[in-house]
C-alpha positions as CSV (number, residue, x, y, z in Angstrom):
1,M,5.3,-68.4,73.1
2,L,7.4,-68.9,70.0
3,N,4.3,-69.0,67.8
4,R,3.2,-65.6,69.2
5,L,6.7,-64.2,68.4
6,Y,6.5,-65.6,64.8
7,G,3.0,-64.3,64.4
8,W,4.1,-60.8,65.5
9,F,6.7,-60.7,62.7
10,E,4.3,-62.2,60.2
11,R,1.8,-59.5,60.9
12,R,4.3,-56.7,60.2
13,V,3.3,-56.7,56.5
14,N,-0.3,-56.6,55.3
15,A,0.3,-58.3,51.9
16,T,-3.0,-57.5,50.3
17,A,-3.6,-54.0,51.6
18,P,-4.7,-51.4,48.9
19,P,-1.8,-49.9,47.0
20,T,-0.6,-46.4,48.2
21,G,2.6,-45.6,46.4
22,G,1.5,-45.1,42.8
23,A,2.7,-47.0,39.7
24,P,6.0,-48.9,39.8
25,P,8.8,-46.6,38.5
26,A,10.7,-47.5,35.3
27,T,14.3,-46.9,36.7
28,L,16.0,-49.7,38.6
29,A,16.8,-47.9,41.9
30,A,13.4,-46.3,42.1
31,F,11.7,-49.6,41.3
32,Y,13.5,-51.3,44.2
33,W,12.7,-48.5,46.6
34,H,9.0,-48.5,45.5
35,F,8.7,-52.1,46.8
36,V,11.4,-52.1,49.6
37,G,10.9,-48.6,51.1
38,P,7.6,-49.3,52.9
39,H,9.3,-52.1,54.8
40,K,12.6,-50.4,55.5
41,L,12.4,-51.2,59.3
42,L,12.4,-54.9,58.6
43,F,15.4,-54.6,56.2
44,A,17.1,-52.3,58.7
45,S,16.7,-55.0,61.4
46,I,18.6,-57.5,59.4
47,L,21.2,-54.8,58.7
48,L,21.6,-54.5,62.5
49,T,21.6,-58.2,63.2
50,G,24.2,-58.7,60.4
51,F,26.4,-56.2,62.1
52,G,26.1,-57.9,65.4
53,I,26.8,-61.4,63.9
54,A,29.9,-60.0,62.1
55,I,31.3,-58.4,65.3
56,V,30.7,-61.7,67.3
57,D,32.3,-63.8,64.6
58,S,35.3,-61.5,64.5
59,L,35.8,-61.9,68.2
60,I,36.1,-65.7,68.0
61,P,39.6,-65.6,66.5
62,V,40.5,-63.1,69.2
63,F,39.3,-65.6,71.8
64,I,41.4,-68.3,70.1
65,G,44.5,-66.1,70.3
66,R,43.9,-65.4,73.9
67,L,43.5,-69.1,74.7
68,V,46.7,-69.9,72.9
69,S,48.5,-67.2,74.9
70,L,46.9,-68.5,78.1
71,M,48.1,-72.0,77.4
72,A,51.7,-70.7,76.8
73,E,51.9,-69.5,80.5
74,T,54.1,-71.6,82.8
75,D,52.1,-70.9,86.0
76,R,48.9,-72.6,84.8
77,A,46.8,-72.4,88.0
78,N,47.5,-68.7,88.5
79,A,46.9,-68.0,84.8
80,L,43.6,-69.8,84.8
81,H,42.4,-67.9,87.9
82,N,43.3,-64.6,86.4
83,A,41.7,-65.4,83.1
84,M,38.4,-66.7,84.5
85,P,36.4,-63.5,83.8
86,M,37.7,-63.5,80.2
87,L,36.8,-67.2,79.8
88,L,33.2,-66.6,81.2
89,T,32.8,-63.7,78.8
90,M,33.9,-65.9,75.9
91,A,31.3,-68.6,76.9
92,V,28.5,-66.0,77.2
93,V,29.3,-64.5,73.8
94,I,29.5,-67.8,72.1
95,L,26.6,-69.7,73.9
96,I,24.2,-66.8,74.2
97,G,25.2,-63.8,72.2
98,R,25.8,-65.4,68.8
99,P,22.6,-67.6,68.9
100,L,20.5,-64.7,69.9
101,A,21.9,-62.5,67.1
102,N,21.3,-65.3,64.5
103,Y,17.8,-65.9,65.9
104,A,16.9,-62.3,65.6
105,D,18.1,-62.3,62.0
106,L,16.0,-65.4,61.3
107,L,12.9,-63.8,62.7
108,A,13.2,-60.7,60.6
109,R,14.1,-62.6,57.5
110,N,12.2,-65.8,57.6
111,N,9.1,-64.7,59.4
112,G,8.8,-61.1,58.3
113,I,10.5,-60.5,54.9
114,V,10.1,-63.9,53.1
115,P,6.4,-64.4,53.5
116,G,5.2,-60.8,54.0
117,V,7.3,-58.7,51.7
118,T,7.4,-61.2,48.9
119,S,3.6,-61.6,48.9
120,R,3.2,-57.8,49.1
121,I,5.4,-57.3,46.0
122,R,3.5,-59.9,44.1
123,W,0.2,-58.4,45.1
124,L,1.2,-54.9,44.0
125,A,2.7,-56.1,40.8
126,H,-0.4,-58.1,39.9
127,W,-2.7,-55.2,41.0
128,H,-0.9,-53.0,38.5
129,V,-0.6,-55.5,35.6
130,I,-4.2,-56.6,35.7
131,R,-5.3,-53.0,35.2
132,Q,-3.4,-52.8,31.9
133,S,-5.4,-52.4,28.7
134,W,-6.7,-55.3,26.7
135,G,-4.1,-54.5,24.1
136,F,-1.3,-54.9,26.6
137,F,-2.2,-58.6,27.1
138,Q,-2.6,-59.2,23.4
139,N,1.0,-58.2,22.8
140,D,2.6,-60.8,25.1
141,F,2.4,-64.4,26.4
142,A,0.1,-64.8,29.4
143,G,2.6,-67.3,30.8
144,R,5.5,-64.9,30.5
145,I,3.5,-62.1,32.1
146,A,2.6,-64.4,35.1
147,N,6.2,-65.6,35.3
148,R,7.5,-62.1,35.5
149,V,5.0,-61.2,38.3
150,M,6.0,-64.2,40.3
151,Q,9.7,-64.2,39.9
152,T,10.3,-60.5,40.2
153,A,9.0,-60.5,43.8
154,S,11.5,-63.2,44.8
155,A,14.3,-61.5,42.9
156,V,13.7,-58.2,44.6
157,R,13.7,-59.8,48.0
158,E,16.7,-62.1,47.5
159,S,18.9,-59.4,45.9
160,V,18.3,-57.0,48.8
161,V,18.6,-59.6,51.5
162,S,21.7,-61.1,50.0
163,S,23.3,-57.6,49.7
164,I,22.7,-57.0,53.4
165,R,23.7,-60.5,54.6
166,A,26.7,-61.0,52.4
167,V,28.2,-57.7,51.3
168,W,27.4,-55.9,54.6
169,Y,28.6,-58.9,56.6
170,I,32.0,-59.2,54.9
171,A,32.4,-55.4,55.0
172,M,31.9,-55.3,58.8
173,Y,34.0,-58.5,59.3
174,G,36.8,-57.2,57.1
175,T,36.9,-53.8,58.8
176,T,37.0,-55.4,62.3
177,A,39.7,-57.8,61.2
178,L,41.8,-54.9,59.9
179,I,41.5,-53.1,63.1
180,L,42.4,-56.1,65.3
181,M,45.4,-57.0,63.2
182,G,46.5,-53.4,62.7
183,T,46.3,-52.8,66.5
184,A,48.7,-55.8,67.1
185,D,51.1,-54.7,64.3
186,P,50.2,-52.7,61.1
187,R,52.4,-55.0,59.0
188,L,50.2,-57.9,60.0
189,A,47.2,-56.1,58.5
190,A,48.9,-55.3,55.2
191,P,48.0,-58.6,53.4
192,T,44.3,-58.2,54.4
193,L,44.3,-54.5,53.2
194,A,45.9,-55.5,49.9
195,W,43.3,-58.3,49.5
196,I,40.4,-55.9,50.2
197,I,41.7,-53.4,47.6
198,G,42.1,-56.3,45.1
199,Y,38.6,-57.6,45.9
200,L,37.1,-54.2,45.1
201,F,38.8,-54.1,41.7
202,F,37.8,-57.7,41.2
203,L,34.1,-56.9,41.8
204,R,34.3,-53.8,39.6
205,Y,35.4,-56.0,36.7
206,F,33.0,-58.9,37.2
207,V,29.9,-57.3,38.5
208,P,28.8,-55.3,35.4
209,R,29.4,-58.4,33.2
210,M,27.5,-60.7,35.6
211,R,24.6,-58.2,35.7
212,R,24.4,-58.1,31.9
213,L,24.6,-61.8,31.4
214,G,22.2,-62.4,34.3
215,K,19.6,-60.2,32.6
216,A,20.1,-62.1,29.3
217,S,19.6,-65.4,31.1
218,A,16.4,-64.2,32.7
219,E,15.0,-62.9,29.4
220,A,15.8,-66.2,27.7
221,N,14.2,-68.1,30.6
222,S,11.1,-66.0,30.4
223,Q,10.9,-66.5,26.6
224,L,11.2,-70.3,27.1
225,V,8.4,-70.3,29.7
226,G,6.2,-68.2,27.5
227,R,6.6,-70.5,24.5
228,I,6.0,-73.7,26.5
229,V,2.8,-72.2,28.1
230,D,1.7,-71.1,24.6
231,S,2.0,-74.7,23.4
232,Y,0.1,-76.1,26.4
233,T,-2.6,-73.4,26.2
234,N,-3.3,-74.3,22.6
235,I,-2.8,-78.0,22.9
236,L,-6.1,-78.8,21.1
237,T,-4.8,-76.9,18.0
238,V,-1.5,-78.7,18.2
239,K,-3.3,-82.1,18.3
240,L,-5.9,-81.3,15.6
241,F,-3.2,-80.2,13.1
242,A,-0.7,-82.9,14.2
243,R,2.0,-80.3,14.6
244,A,3.9,-81.7,17.6
245,R,7.2,-81.6,15.7
246,D,6.7,-78.0,14.8
247,E,6.0,-77.2,18.4
248,D,9.2,-79.1,19.2
249,A,11.1,-76.8,16.9
250,Y,9.4,-73.7,18.3
251,V,10.4,-74.6,21.8
252,R,13.8,-76.1,20.8
253,D,14.9,-72.6,19.5
254,A,14.0,-71.1,22.9
255,V,15.8,-73.9,24.8
256,D,18.9,-73.4,22.7
257,E,18.8,-69.6,23.3
258,H,18.4,-70.2,27.0
259,K,21.2,-72.8,27.0
260,N,23.6,-70.4,25.2
261,A,22.7,-67.5,27.6
262,V,23.2,-69.7,30.7
263,A,26.5,-71.1,29.3
264,A,27.9,-67.6,28.8
265,H,26.8,-66.7,32.3
266,M,28.4,-69.8,33.8
267,R,31.7,-69.2,32.0
268,L,31.9,-65.9,33.7
269,I,31.0,-67.4,37.1
270,S,33.7,-70.0,36.7
271,N,36.3,-67.3,36.0
272,F,34.9,-65.3,38.9
273,I,35.3,-68.2,41.4
274,M,38.7,-69.3,40.2
275,T,40.1,-65.8,40.4
276,L,38.7,-65.4,43.9
277,Q,40.2,-68.7,45.1
278,I,43.6,-67.6,43.9
279,M,43.2,-64.3,45.8
280,N,42.1,-66.2,48.9
281,A,45.1,-68.5,48.8
282,M,47.4,-65.6,48.5
283,L,45.8,-63.8,51.5
284,L,46.2,-66.9,53.7
285,V,49.8,-67.6,52.7
286,S,50.9,-63.9,53.0
287,T,49.2,-63.4,56.4
288,A,50.9,-66.6,57.7
289,A,54.3,-65.5,56.3
290,V,54.1,-62.0,57.8
291,G,52.9,-63.4,61.1
292,V,55.7,-66.0,61.3
293,A,58.3,-63.4,60.3
294,L,57.1,-61.0,63.0
295,W,57.0,-63.8,65.6
296,G,60.5,-64.8,64.7
297,R,61.7,-61.3,65.4
298,G,59.9,-61.3,68.7
299,T,57.7,-58.4,67.6
300,I,54.5,-60.3,68.3
301,D,53.7,-63.3,70.4
302,V,52.2,-66.6,69.4
303,G,48.7,-65.5,70.5
304,V,48.6,-62.7,67.9
305,V,49.6,-65.1,65.1
306,A,46.9,-67.5,66.4
307,M,44.3,-64.7,66.1
308,A,45.5,-63.4,62.7
309,L,45.4,-66.7,60.9
310,P,41.7,-67.6,61.7
311,L,40.7,-64.0,60.8
312,A,42.4,-64.4,57.4
313,W,41.0,-67.9,56.9
314,Q,37.5,-66.7,57.8
315,I,37.7,-63.8,55.3
316,A,38.8,-66.3,52.6
317,N,35.9,-68.6,53.4
318,M,33.4,-65.8,53.5
319,A,34.7,-64.5,50.2
320,G,33.7,-67.8,48.6
321,W,30.3,-67.5,50.1
322,V,30.0,-63.9,49.1
323,S,31.0,-64.8,45.6
324,W,27.9,-67.1,45.3
325,E,25.8,-64.4,47.0
326,V,27.0,-61.7,44.6
327,T,26.3,-64.1,41.7
328,S,22.8,-64.6,43.0
329,I,22.4,-60.8,43.6
330,F,23.1,-60.0,40.0
331,E,21.1,-62.9,38.6
332,N,18.2,-61.6,40.6
333,I,18.9,-58.0,39.4
334,G,18.7,-59.4,35.9
335,N,15.4,-61.0,36.8
336,V,14.2,-57.7,38.2
337,Q,15.2,-55.8,35.1
338,E,13.4,-58.4,33.0
339,G,10.3,-58.2,35.1
340,M,10.3,-54.4,34.9
341,M,9.5,-54.8,31.2
342,T,6.1,-56.0,32.3
343,I,5.5,-54.6,35.8
344,A,6.9,-51.0,35.3
345,V,4.9,-50.4,32.1
346,P,2.6,-47.3,32.7
347,H,-1.1,-47.8,32.1
348,T,-2.0,-46.5,28.7
349,L,-5.8,-46.5,29.3
350,V,-6.5,-44.7,32.5
351,D,-9.5,-42.9,34.0
352,I,-9.2,-39.1,34.1
353,P,-8.7,-37.5,37.5
354,N,-11.9,-37.4,39.4
355,A,-13.7,-39.5,36.9
356,K,-17.3,-40.2,38.0
357,P,-19.4,-43.4,37.7
358,L,-21.5,-43.7,34.6
359,E,-25.2,-43.2,35.3
360,V,-27.5,-44.9,32.7
361,T,-31.0,-43.4,32.9
362,R,-32.2,-43.9,29.3
363,G,-29.5,-45.9,27.4
364,E,-28.9,-43.5,24.5
365,I,-25.5,-44.1,22.7
366,R,-24.0,-41.6,20.4
367,F,-20.8,-41.9,18.2
368,E,-19.8,-38.4,17.1
369,K,-17.1,-37.9,14.5
370,V,-15.3,-41.0,15.6
371,T,-11.9,-41.6,14.1
372,F,-9.9,-44.7,15.1
373,G,-7.2,-47.0,13.8
374,Y,-5.0,-49.8,15.3
375,D,-1.4,-48.7,15.9
376,R,0.1,-47.5,12.6
377,R,-2.5,-49.1,10.3
378,P,-5.0,-47.1,8.3
379,P,-8.0,-45.9,10.2
380,V,-10.9,-48.3,10.7
381,F,-13.3,-45.4,11.1
382,T,-13.1,-41.8,9.9
383,D,-15.6,-39.2,11.2
384,L,-18.2,-41.9,12.0
385,D,-21.5,-40.7,13.3
386,L,-24.1,-43.0,14.8
387,V,-27.0,-42.5,17.2
388,I,-28.7,-45.5,19.0
389,R,-31.8,-44.3,20.7
390,P,-32.8,-45.4,24.2
391,G,-34.3,-48.9,24.2
392,E,-33.6,-49.4,20.5
393,R,-32.4,-52.8,19.3
394,V,-29.8,-52.2,16.6
395,G,-28.2,-54.9,14.4
396,I,-24.7,-54.3,13.0
397,V,-24.1,-56.0,9.6
398,G,-21.2,-56.2,7.3
399,R,-18.4,-58.3,5.8
400,S,-15.5,-59.4,7.9
401,G,-13.2,-56.5,8.6
402,A,-15.9,-53.9,8.2
403,G,-15.4,-52.6,11.7
404,K,-18.3,-54.3,13.6
405,S,-16.3,-55.7,16.5
406,T,-14.1,-52.5,16.6
407,L,-17.3,-50.5,17.1
408,V,-18.1,-52.6,20.2
409,N,-14.5,-52.4,21.5
410,L,-14.6,-48.6,21.3
411,L,-17.9,-48.5,23.1
412,L,-16.4,-50.6,25.9
413,R,-13.3,-48.3,25.8
414,F,-10.8,-51.0,25.2
415,F,-9.0,-48.5,23.1
416,D,-9.0,-44.7,23.1
417,L,-10.2,-42.7,20.1
418,Q,-7.9,-40.7,17.9
419,A,-10.7,-38.1,17.3
420,G,-14.3,-37.6,18.1
421,R,-16.2,-38.9,21.2
422,I,-18.7,-41.6,22.3
423,L,-21.5,-40.6,24.7
424,I,-23.9,-42.6,26.8
425,D,-26.8,-40.5,28.1
426,D,-24.8,-37.4,27.3
427,Q,-21.8,-38.6,29.3
428,T,-18.6,-39.0,27.4
429,I,-17.2,-42.5,28.1
430,A,-13.7,-41.1,28.4
431,S,-14.8,-39.0,31.4
432,V,-16.4,-41.8,33.4
433,T,-14.7,-44.7,35.2
434,Q,-14.0,-47.8,33.1
435,E,-15.3,-50.1,35.8
436,S,-18.7,-48.3,35.8
437,L,-18.8,-48.2,32.0
438,R,-18.3,-51.9,31.6
439,A,-20.6,-52.7,34.5
440,A,-23.4,-51.0,32.6
441,I,-22.9,-53.1,29.5
442,G,-23.6,-56.8,29.2
443,V,-21.6,-58.6,26.5
444,V,-21.8,-62.1,25.0
445,T,-18.9,-62.7,22.6
446,Q,-18.4,-65.2,19.9
447,D,-15.1,-66.4,21.3
448,T,-16.4,-67.4,24.8
449,S,-13.8,-67.8,27.4
450,L,-14.6,-69.1,30.9
451,L,-12.6,-68.9,34.1
452,H,-11.0,-72.1,35.4
453,R,-13.5,-72.2,38.2
454,S,-16.9,-73.8,38.9
455,I,-19.9,-73.4,36.7
456,A,-21.6,-71.4,39.5
457,D,-18.6,-69.1,39.9
458,N,-18.6,-68.4,36.1
459,I,-22.3,-67.6,36.0
460,K,-22.3,-65.4,39.1
461,Y,-19.4,-63.4,37.7
462,G,-22.1,-61.3,36.2
463,R,-23.5,-60.5,39.7
464,P,-21.1,-61.8,42.4
465,H,-23.6,-61.8,45.3
466,S,-26.2,-63.9,43.5
467,T,-28.0,-66.7,45.3
468,P,-27.9,-70.3,44.1
469,A,-31.5,-70.0,43.1
470,E,-30.8,-66.9,40.9
471,I,-27.8,-68.7,39.3
472,E,-30.0,-71.7,38.5
473,A,-32.8,-69.5,37.1
474,A,-30.3,-67.7,34.8
475,A,-28.9,-71.1,33.6
476,R,-32.5,-72.4,32.9
477,K,-33.2,-69.3,30.8
478,A,-30.0,-70.0,28.8
479,Q,-31.0,-73.6,28.3
480,A,-27.9,-74.7,30.3
481,H,-29.4,-76.3,33.4
482,A,-29.9,-79.7,31.8
483,F,-26.3,-80.2,30.8
484,I,-24.9,-78.6,34.0
485,S,-26.9,-81.1,36.2
486,G,-25.0,-83.9,34.5
487,L,-21.5,-82.5,34.9
488,R,-18.9,-84.2,37.1
489,D,-15.2,-83.2,37.2
490,Q,-12.2,-85.3,38.0
491,S,-12.2,-84.0,41.6
492,G,-15.7,-85.3,42.2
493,H,-17.6,-82.0,42.0
494,D,-21.0,-82.2,40.5
495,G,-23.3,-79.9,38.7
496,Y,-22.8,-76.2,39.4
497,A,-19.8,-77.0,41.5
498,A,-17.9,-78.7,38.7
499,L,-14.8,-77.0,37.3
500,V,-14.8,-76.1,33.7
501,G,-11.1,-76.2,33.0
502,E,-8.8,-73.5,31.6
503,R,-10.8,-71.2,29.3
504,G,-13.7,-73.7,29.7
505,V,-12.0,-76.5,27.7
506,K,-14.0,-79.2,29.4
507,L,-17.2,-77.9,27.9
508,S,-18.3,-77.9,24.2
509,G,-18.5,-74.6,22.3
510,G,-22.2,-74.5,22.6
511,Q,-22.1,-75.3,26.4
512,R,-19.6,-72.5,27.0
513,Q,-21.8,-70.0,25.1
514,R,-24.8,-71.0,27.1
515,V,-22.9,-70.4,30.3
516,A,-21.8,-67.0,29.0
517,I,-25.4,-66.1,28.1
518,A,-26.5,-67.1,31.6
519,R,-23.8,-64.9,33.0
520,V,-25.1,-61.9,31.0
521,L,-28.7,-62.7,31.9
522,L,-27.8,-62.6,35.5
523,K,-25.9,-59.4,35.1
524,D,-29.0,-57.7,33.7
525,A,-27.1,-54.5,32.5
526,P,-29.1,-51.7,30.9
527,I,-27.1,-51.9,27.6
528,L,-26.7,-55.3,25.9
529,V,-24.1,-56.2,23.3
530,L,-24.5,-59.6,21.5
531,D,-21.5,-60.4,19.3
532,E,-22.4,-63.6,17.5
533,A,-24.1,-64.6,20.8
534,T,-25.6,-67.8,19.4
535,S,-23.0,-68.8,16.7
536,S,-22.0,-72.0,18.5
537,L,-25.5,-73.3,19.2
538,D,-27.5,-75.8,17.3
539,S,-30.7,-74.5,15.7
540,E,-33.1,-75.9,18.3
541,V,-31.3,-74.5,21.3
542,E,-30.7,-71.2,19.4
543,V,-34.5,-70.7,18.9
544,A,-35.1,-71.4,22.5
545,I,-32.4,-69.0,23.7
546,Q,-33.5,-66.3,21.3
547,E,-36.9,-66.2,22.9
548,Q,-35.1,-65.6,26.2
549,L,-32.9,-63.0,24.7
550,L,-35.9,-61.2,23.3
551,G,-37.3,-61.0,26.8
552,L,-34.0,-59.8,28.1
553,M,-33.8,-57.1,25.4
554,A,-37.1,-55.5,26.7
555,G,-36.4,-52.0,28.0
556,K,-32.6,-52.2,27.1
557,T,-30.5,-50.6,24.4
558,V,-29.2,-53.5,22.3
559,I,-26.3,-53.8,19.8
560,A,-26.3,-57.2,18.0
561,I,-23.6,-58.4,15.6
562,A,-24.2,-61.5,13.6
563,H,-23.0,-63.0,10.3
564,R,-26.2,-65.1,10.1
565,L,-28.5,-62.3,9.1
566,S,-31.6,-64.3,10.1
567,T,-30.6,-63.9,13.8
568,I,-30.8,-60.1,13.7
569,A,-33.6,-59.6,11.1
570,R,-36.0,-58.8,14.0
571,M,-34.0,-55.8,15.2
572,D,-35.6,-52.4,15.2
573,R,-32.9,-51.1,12.9
574,L,-30.0,-52.5,11.0
575,I,-26.7,-50.7,10.4
576,V,-24.7,-51.9,7.4
577,L,-20.9,-51.2,7.6
578,D,-18.5,-51.5,4.8
579,E,-14.8,-50.5,5.2
580,G,-15.6,-48.5,8.3
581,R,-18.4,-46.5,6.8
582,I,-22.2,-46.7,7.3
583,V,-23.4,-47.5,3.8
584,Q,-27.0,-48.4,4.7
585,E,-29.4,-48.4,7.6
586,G,-33.1,-49.3,8.1
587,T,-35.3,-52.2,8.9
588,H,-34.8,-55.7,7.4
589,E,-37.7,-55.2,5.0
590,S,-36.7,-51.7,3.9
591,L,-33.1,-52.7,3.2
592,L,-34.2,-55.7,1.1
593,A,-36.5,-53.5,-0.8
594,S,-33.8,-50.8,-1.5
595,G,-31.2,-53.4,-2.7
596,G,-27.5,-52.7,-2.1
597,L,-25.0,-54.5,0.1
598,Y,-27.5,-55.9,2.6
599,A,-29.7,-57.3,-0.1
600,D,-26.7,-58.9,-1.7
601,L,-25.6,-60.4,1.6
602,W,-29.1,-61.7,2.3
603,A,-29.5,-63.2,-1.1
604,H,-26.1,-64.9,-0.8
605,Q,-27.0,-66.4,2.6
606,S,-30.6,-67.4,1.6
607,G,-29.4,-68.9,-1.6
608,G,-26.7,-70.9,0.3
609,F,-29.2,-72.2,2.8
610,I,-31.8,-73.1,0.1
611,A,-29.1,-75.0,-1.9
612,A,-28.1,-76.8,1.2
């Protein structure tokens, strides 16, 4: 029965449903509403249960006062008989009413909001962030981005729930206490009213400062996490260059900054709590003094004093709890503001409205008057024109920095052009969906990065619904089956089930590249880009794979980049780039015959190889 009840609340939120509310807004209030608004009924339910709990809690001092008055009666038997309905009501409220109100609050909070809403916020934040441009991820630590996605969800939830549970609760309790004491005698409510006014000024002073220091602490924490993750991610470089001490200094600076930010925050919290304790002590003493004075004059009876003192004491106790909750609220608001720096960033590379999927029928690629430069740096290309015919195999040659990889990045639309256009089969790539564009292009890069998953998962990333036989066939063509069969990871997984480690660190460079080639072979896209595809392979394996790649190239449009000119000499046409301009084009033989940059590069490499 209870599990069904829990399950009902857990099903109120479909955490991974498709997004419907657009991009996360950049203003704080709108950002909160973007994530909290769809679940307003759940949050309204804890608002309602909080109100019920506050009313019941405020009745308990009333019950105490009534009991004290009852026990002051001289005719005890008659007094007990007359008070029996009141006593039964007290018992029902305390034994049934309060537990039910608390249980309803727990159901909405622990079984609805904590698992469901938190996961939903994380899913929506991740969904938005992973669709950012490649440049977005190049400008920040991966660890910091992930940390912000994870902690922002908890921070949004906790700040809203704490505001409802703490601030709303004390507001309801304080209002009820004022009414109860004011009804008995307005003078008895005066200390509580003065305390409430002072508490509002107290919050007005401390809250903005806590919010600012909370944000600074969150930013320092995120920076520290980012630096630590950066060191761990590049641990091989750290070990190879024996720079552990430099990494210590790099992280130490972030630790010191975090410590200073937290210390400033904690100073303010200490002042916050001490001031509140003084205010609470004054509330309790002044309420007792007024109550005793009024009782001494015969204005109120002992039962009213017995009611007023627990009310004041409870307010004082709650104020301490609320102080911690308010501290947590503004720490979490600081975390939310820090997380917004990643999550609320609009997408810079987006599909146009009603963008259509790319349809590759022939595979012709045209660069027309292309102008592009990174950020504020000088342009890499200015008015570049290039036509790659359907099914043509083109090699891109040039010195480092000539623009070879940039040309490929623009074809994949990792960056938008500043002028000109790129077309595939007469379709401008800016007018088609990015997913369909990249699905039509198979890419093997020099810097091969694998997912921390199994070998099979990495290979079938090229075609997710591939069968094990198709995966193995692609691996055999990439000369990878032999080493894959001998793999075994620390969890005992063998062969294609073995995990490759983060970015594929458990494999050698050549093994990673062969897995990447198998992935592209399986993808079988109509356009193929080879960016130093065999640079990490030994000569024997390279020759074997090149035969497979030649078969793969049949009927496809191919762009191949290589610093080893011998690997692309068999292309149909070679394009020689220098400082973003096409300075030569033709076959390997014609370029050698005409002299120029290509002949110089060939002579340099051939001479080097011969001398070796």
